[in-house]
BANUFI-166090 format. One line per field, with one value per atom (N, C-alpha, C): residue number from 1; y, x, z; residue in one letter. Coordinates in pm, 1 decimal, padded with zeros to 6 digits, always signed. Each point is the difference from the previous one (the first is absolute). Layout:
<nodes>
n: [NUM, ...]
yy: [Y, ...]
xx: [X, ...]
zz: [Z, ...]
res: [a, ...]
</nodes>
This chain:
<nodes>
n: [1, 1, 1, 2, 2, 2, 3, 3, 3, 4, 4, 4, 5, 5, 5, 6, 6, 6, 7, 7, 7, 8, 8, 8, 9, 9, 9, 10, 10, 10, 11, 11, 11, 12, 12, 12, 13, 13, 13, 14, 14, 14, 15, 15, 15, 16, 16, 16, 17, 17, 17, 18, 18, 18, 19, 19, 19, 20, 20, 20, 21, 21, 21, 22, 22, 22, 23, 23, 23, 24, 24, 24, 25, 25, 25, 26, 26, 26, 27, 27, 27, 28, 28, 28, 29, 29, 29, 30, 30, 30, 31, 31, 31, 32, 32, 32, 33, 33, 33, 34, 34, 34, 35, 35, 35, 36, 36, 36, 37, 37, 37, 38, 38, 38, 39, 39, 39, 40, 40, 40, 41, 41, 41, 42, 42, 42, 43, 43, 43, 44, 44, 44, 45, 45, 45, 46, 46, 46, 47, 47, 47, 48, 48, 48, 49, 49, 49, 50, 50, 50, 51, 51, 51, 52, 52, 52, 53, 53, 53, 54, 54, 54, 55, 55, 55, 56, 56, 56, 57, 57, 57, 58, 58, 58, 59, 59, 59, 60, 60, 60, 61, 61, 61, 62, 62, 62, 63, 63, 63, 64, 64, 64, 65, 65, 65, 66, 66, 66, 67, 67, 67, 68, 68, 68, 69, 69, 69, 70, 70, 70, 71, 71, 71, 72, 72, 72, 73, 73, 73, 74, 74, 74, 75, 75, 75, 76, 76, 76, 77, 77, 77, 78, 78, 78, 79, 79, 79, 80, 80, 80, 81, 81, 81, 82, 82, 82, 83, 83, 83, 84, 84, 84, 85, 85, 85, 86, 86, 86, 87, 87, 87, 88, 88, 88, 89, 89, 89, 90, 90, 90, 91, 91, 91, 92, 92, 92, 93, 93, 93, 94, 94, 94, 95, 95, 95, 96, 96, 96, 97, 97, 97, 98, 98, 98, 99, 99, 99, 100, 100, 100, 101, 101, 101, 102, 102, 102, 103, 103, 103, 104, 104, 104, 105, 105, 105, 106, 106, 106, 107, 107, 107]
yy: [+04717.6, -00083.1, +00042.9, -00007.2, +00061.4, -00151.5, +00041.2, -00112.3, +00068.7, -00094.1, +00046.4, -00114.2, +00052.3, -00090.3, +00050.1, -00099.7, +00014.0, -00050.4, +00046.1, -00030.4, -00041.9, -00097.9, -00058.5, -00012.8, +00052.8, +00009.6, -00080.8, +00034.3, -00058.9, -00133.6, -00067.9, -00165.5, +00003.6, -00057.4, +00013.1, -00083.4, -00091.8, -00038.0, +00092.6, +00082.6, +00110.4, +00143.7, +00022.0, +00099.2, -00031.3, +00066.8, +00007.2, +00036.2, -00107.9, +00044.7, -00027.8, -00058.6, -00047.6, +00148.7, +00085.1, +00152.5, -00001.9, -00019.0, +00047.3, -00140.7, -00112.3, -00110.6, -00004.7, +00067.6, -00012.3, +00170.9, +00074.9, +00110.1, -00074.7, -00106.9, -00051.7, -00071.2, -00063.1, -00077.2, +00089.0, +00091.5, +00096.6, +00085.0, +00023.8, +00051.3, -00073.2, -00127.7, -00135.2, +00021.3, -00003.9, -00060.5, +00166.0, +00102.2, +00089.5, +00050.9, -00138.3, -00009.0, +00023.3, +00034.9, +00066.7, -00152.0, +00038.6, -00072.5, +00019.2, -00104.0, +00013.0, -00114.7, +00087.5, -00117.9, +00032.1, -00086.4, +00006.2, -00056.2, +00079.2, -00016.7, +00011.0, -00131.8, -00012.9, +00035.7, +00072.1, +00025.9, -00002.2, +00010.1, +00007.1, -00112.8, +00039.3, -00094.1, -00040.6, +00036.4, -00005.2, -00137.1, -00030.5, -00125.4, -00143.7, +00039.0, -00147.2, -00096.6, +00047.6, -00053.3, -00090.2, +00058.8, -00110.2, -00139.4, -00017.4, -00136.7, -00088.7, -00132.1, -00083.1, -00044.5, -00000.1, -00063.6, +00097.3, +00127.9, +00118.4, -00024.4, +00029.0, -00042.3, +00139.2, +00099.6, +00133.8, -00037.0, +00019.5, -00063.0, +00094.5, +00131.3, +00138.7, -00029.1, -00035.8, +00019.1, -00089.7, -00116.9, -00071.1, +00095.3, +00060.5, +00059.6, +00106.2, +00068.1, +00140.1, -00095.5, -00094.1, -00028.6, -00083.2, -00043.6, -00045.4, +00083.9, +00094.9, +00165.0, +00010.9, -00041.4, +00054.2, +00097.8, +00030.6, +00070.7, -00065.8, +00046.8, -00047.9, +00016.4, -00079.7, -00010.1, -00013.5, +00056.0, -00026.4, +00060.3, -00080.4, +00016.1, +00052.2, +00074.9, +00049.3, -00108.0, -00035.5, -00144.4, +00026.7, +00146.3, +00024.2, -00010.4, +00040.5, -00020.4, -00127.8, -00079.2, -00128.8, -00081.9, +00017.6, -00047.3, +00042.4, +00117.6, +00032.5, -00044.6, -00059.9, -00062.7, -00150.7, -00060.0, -00102.9, -00111.8, +00056.4, -00035.8, -00027.0, -00166.2, -00017.9, -00012.9, +00033.1, -00013.5, -00132.8, -00104.2, -00110.0, -00013.8, +00084.2, +00040.3, +00060.5, +00066.3, +00114.3, -00030.6, +00059.0, -00018.5, +00008.6, -00125.7, +00052.3, +00103.5, +00097.8, +00117.1, +00108.7, -00019.4, +00121.3, -00036.6, +00063.4, +00038.8, +00066.6, -00040.0, +00064.8, +00118.8, +00088.1, +00131.5, +00073.0, +00056.7, +00094.9, +00146.2, +00065.8, +00116.0, +00102.6, -00035.4, +00082.3, -00025.9, -00065.8, -00055.7, +00136.7, +00088.5, +00060.2, +00151.9, +00011.7, +00131.4, -00030.3, -00095.5, -00006.1, -00008.0, -00037.3, +00050.3, +00168.2, +00070.0, +00133.3, +00045.9, -00022.1, +00073.3, -00015.3, -00135.5, -00002.7, +00091.2, +00057.0, +00042.2, -00020.4, -00108.2, -00065.4, +00065.8, +00020.8, +00071.5, -00106.1, +00091.7, -00072.5, +00014.2, -00097.5, +00058.4, -00119.8, +00066.2, -00082.3, -00008.5, -00118.0, -00016.4, -00074.3]
xx: [-03522.4, +00082.7, +00164.9, +00054.3, +00117.1, +00107.6, +00144.2, +00092.8, +00074.1, +00001.1, +00082.1, +00129.9, +00118.0, +00090.8, +00014.4, -00036.6, +00045.7, +00155.5, +00048.8, +00139.4, -00000.3, +00072.3, -00010.6, +00143.4, +00023.9, +00146.4, +00027.6, -00088.6, +00005.4, -00028.1, +00069.1, -00029.8, -00153.3, -00081.1, -00147.0, +00017.3, +00108.8, -00016.3, +00012.0, +00117.5, +00011.4, -00070.3, -00091.6, -00066.7, -00124.7, -00099.3, -00156.2, -00028.0, -00001.2, +00008.1, -00164.7, -00092.8, -00115.0, -00099.5, +00035.1, -00086.3, +00038.5, +00157.5, +00033.4, -00049.1, +00011.5, -00061.7, -00166.2, -00064.3, -00148.5, +00017.0, +00066.1, -00008.7, +00000.6, +00109.7, +00000.3, -00118.5, -00076.5, -00124.6, -00113.5, +00007.8, -00084.3, -00002.6, +00130.1, -00001.7, -00038.4, +00053.8, -00067.3, -00155.2, -00065.1, -00144.6, -00060.0, +00086.2, -00088.5, +00047.2, +00065.5, +00018.6, +00162.3, +00075.6, +00127.4, +00105.4, +00101.6, +00100.2, +00106.2, +00049.6, +00042.6, +00133.3, +00106.9, +00125.0, +00067.4, +00036.6, +00052.0, +00153.5, +00103.4, +00136.4, +00070.6, +00075.7, +00051.7, +00141.6, +00050.5, +00150.8, +00040.0, +00173.4, +00042.7, -00051.2, -00019.4, -00075.8, -00111.0, -00077.9, -00155.4, +00013.3, +00139.1, -00030.9, -00021.6, +00030.6, -00014.7, -00111.5, -00138.4, -00087.1, -00009.4, +00077.7, +00011.7, +00062.0, +00062.0, +00038.8, -00127.6, +00025.4, -00089.7, -00036.3, +00082.2, -00033.3, -00028.7, -00035.5, -00055.0, -00136.9, -00013.7, -00127.6, -00088.5, +00038.5, -00088.3, -00076.8, -00158.7, -00098.1, -00036.5, +00039.7, -00057.8, +00012.4, +00101.7, +00056.5, -00101.6, -00040.9, -00114.7, -00117.1, -00043.7, -00144.7, +00036.8, +00089.5, +00044.7, -00007.7, +00037.0, +00017.4, -00111.8, -00092.1, -00143.6, -00097.0, +00041.3, -00081.4, +00013.5, +00146.4, -00002.0, +00130.0, +00077.0, +00103.3, +00134.6, +00080.0, +00107.7, +00108.8, +00071.5, +00134.7, +00105.0, +00086.1, +00156.0, +00056.9, +00151.3, +00080.7, +00173.0, +00103.5, +00100.8, +00104.2, +00041.2, +00085.7, +00117.2, +00061.3, +00098.9, -00012.9, -00119.4, -00009.5, -00038.9, -00080.4, -00004.5, +00126.4, +00120.1, +00154.9, +00019.8, +00027.0, +00064.0, -00053.4, -00133.8, -00051.1, +00028.7, +00046.0, -00018.8, -00104.4, -00102.7, -00138.8, +00016.6, +00015.1, +00019.5, -00136.5, +00024.0, -00150.3, -00051.8, +00050.6, -00064.2, -00059.8, +00023.0, -00025.0, -00098.7, -00112.6, -00073.4, -00138.6, -00095.7, -00132.4, -00038.3, -00093.4, -00062.4, -00045.4, -00068.5, -00074.4, +00108.5, +00124.4, +00124.9, +00056.0, +00046.3, +00105.3, +00099.0, +00130.8, +00114.4, -00008.1, +00060.8, +00031.9, +00134.8, +00030.0, +00121.0, -00036.2, +00066.5, -00057.4, -00045.3, +00064.3, -00046.3, -00146.4, -00115.4, -00103.3, -00082.4, +00076.7, -00076.3, +00023.8, +00122.2, +00037.4, -00084.5, -00024.6, -00111.7, -00133.1, -00024.1, -00182.9, +00007.8, +00101.3, -00011.4, +00030.5, +00071.3, -00016.6, -00099.0, -00075.9, -00139.1, -00109.7, +00005.9, -00112.3, -00066.8, +00047.9, -00039.7, +00010.4, -00090.9, -00015.0, +00067.9, +00084.9, +00121.8, -00011.5, -00046.5, +00003.9, +00138.8, +00043.2, +00132.2, -00047.0, +00014.0, -00019.4, +00122.6]
zz: [+02093.3, +00073.2, +00003.6, +00111.4, +00032.8, +00011.0, -00003.2, +00040.6, +00110.2, +00088.6, +00111.7, +00027.7, +00059.4, +00052.6, +00138.5, +00076.3, +00142.8, +00028.1, +00081.3, +00019.7, +00125.2, +00042.8, +00185.6, -00010.9, +00118.8, +00031.7, +00151.8, +00056.4, +00127.7, +00052.1, +00105.3, +00047.7, +00074.5, -00051.6, +00044.5, +00140.7, +00025.6, +00118.5, +00103.9, -00054.9, +00118.1, -00027.4, -00084.5, -00020.9, -00051.3, +00032.7, -00034.1, -00165.3, -00094.1, -00134.5, -00036.9, +00107.8, -00042.7, -00077.3, +00062.3, -00094.4, -00121.4, -00025.8, -00140.8, -00083.4, +00022.7, -00066.7, +00005.8, +00099.7, -00029.0, -00101.2, -00005.1, -00110.8, -00119.3, -00043.5, -00116.7, -00034.5, +00084.3, -00032.5, -00005.8, +00027.2, -00022.2, -00129.3, -00033.9, -00149.6, -00090.4, +00027.2, -00073.0, -00017.9, +00088.2, -00002.5, -00032.6, -00032.5, -00069.4, -00172.3, -00028.7, -00140.1, -00046.2, +00065.7, -00023.2, -00003.0, -00104.3, -00025.8, +00136.3, +00082.5, +00114.4, +00023.1, +00002.1, +00022.9, +00169.9, +00050.8, +00124.9, -00016.1, -00010.1, -00028.7, +00158.1, +00037.9, +00117.0, -00034.8, +00103.7, -00004.9, +00132.6, -00013.2, +00124.0, +00113.0, +00140.6, +00080.7, -00016.8, -00097.8, -00000.9, -00100.1, -00026.0, -00082.4, +00092.6, +00128.9, +00064.1, +00002.8, -00009.8, +00009.6, -00181.1, -00067.9, -00104.6, -00044.9, +00151.4, +00005.2, +00007.6, -00044.2, -00012.9, +00129.8, +00072.7, +00189.8, +00066.4, -00048.6, +00073.7, +00067.8, +00081.3, +00108.6, -00043.0, -00081.7, -00019.9, -00102.6, +00026.9, -00093.9, -00102.1, +00077.3, -00045.1, -00192.3, -00034.9, -00127.3, -00106.5, +00075.3, -00089.9, -00020.9, +00122.4, -00016.6, -00095.5, -00010.5, -00102.7, -00141.3, +00000.5, -00142.3, -00022.5, +00094.2, -00044.5, -00057.3, +00056.5, -00042.9, -00136.6, -00044.3, -00136.1, -00018.7, +00110.0, +00030.4, -00088.0, -00085.2, -00053.0, +00112.1, +00016.5, +00131.2, -00068.3, +00002.1, -00056.1, +00080.7, +00016.6, +00119.3, -00081.9, +00047.6, -00045.4, +00022.3, -00126.6, -00013.8, +00075.6, -00003.3, +00112.5, +00131.5, +00040.5, +00131.3, +00052.9, -00068.0, -00020.1, +00019.4, -00101.4, +00001.5, +00150.8, +00045.8, +00116.4, +00136.9, -00031.5, +00110.2, +00031.0, -00103.9, -00013.4, -00065.6, -00052.9, -00042.5, -00182.8, +00010.5, -00112.0, -00128.1, -00083.6, -00109.8, +00048.0, +00025.4, +00032.4, +00100.5, +00116.2, +00122.2, +00011.0, -00104.5, +00031.3, -00001.9, +00046.6, +00012.1, -00149.7, -00033.2, -00122.2, -00049.4, +00097.0, -00022.5, -00041.4, -00001.6, -00009.7, -00122.1, -00084.5, -00092.7, +00029.5, -00063.1, +00011.4, -00108.0, -00005.7, -00131.1, +00084.7, -00085.8, +00010.0, +00050.5, +00058.4, +00024.1, -00120.6, -00113.8, -00113.5, -00019.3, +00073.6, -00013.6, +00061.7, +00108.2, +00079.7, -00121.1, -00053.0, -00075.8, -00126.1, -00051.6, -00142.8, +00023.8, +00158.5, -00009.2, +00012.3, +00085.0, +00046.6, -00145.1, -00079.6, -00174.8, -00047.3, +00031.9, -00040.9, +00039.6, +00094.7, +00076.5, +00096.4, +00069.3, +00100.6, +00122.5, +00089.9, +00106.2, +00132.9, +00037.9, +00104.6, +00140.2, +00081.8, +00153.2, +00052.2, +00100.6, +00088.6, +00105.9, +00088.7, +00130.4, +00080.0]
res: [m, m, m, s, s, s, a, a, a, y, y, y, l, l, l, l, l, l, i, i, i, e, e, e, s, s, s, r, r, r, d, d, d, p, p, p, f, f, f, e, e, e, n, n, n, n, n, n, c, c, c, s, s, s, r, r, r, f, f, f, h, h, h, q, q, q, l, l, l, a, a, a, i, i, i, d, d, d, l, l, l, v, v, v, k, k, k, e, e, e, g, g, g, n, n, n, d, d, d, v, v, v, t, t, t, l, l, l, f, f, f, l, l, l, v, v, v, q, q, q, n, n, n, g, g, g, v, v, v, f, f, f, p, p, p, a, a, a, r, r, r, d, d, d, s, s, s, s, s, s, s, s, s, f, f, f, e, e, e, q, q, q, l, l, l, e, e, e, l, l, l, v, v, v, s, s, s, d, d, d, a, a, a, g, g, g, v, v, v, k, k, k, i, i, i, m, m, m, a, a, a, d, d, d, d, d, d, f, f, f, s, s, s, l, l, l, r, r, r, e, e, e, r, r, r, g, g, g, i, i, i, a, a, a, p, p, p, d, d, d, h, h, h, m, m, m, n, n, n, t, t, t, c, c, c, v, v, v, q, q, q, a, a, a, a, a, a, p, p, p, l, l, l, d, d, d, f, f, f, v, v, v, i, i, i, d, d, d, r, r, r, m, m, m, a, a, a, e, e, e, g, g, g, h, h, h, k, k, k, v, v, v, m, m, m, w, w, w, h, h, h]
</nodes>
């Protein structure tokens, strides 16, 4: 089993991120530990009012979903207005996972 950190920086409402999300699901199905980290405009679907349902599918498959707390604050997304499948985390989370040897992919 390998550990993967997939970093999503693109707004899925403007860019097609479905292949990246499907990759996360497929990696989990293969028995890997997978975290999707949302950063920059990638945090937009983390809002609880978002109509983007792909995150729930990714979460239901067993992918952990984190969002950069700075990116959330910059875009006015308060912790109490986030989708329940997303957890806020500092950017240090990425650095720690890289130091632990996670395989990292950025989209």
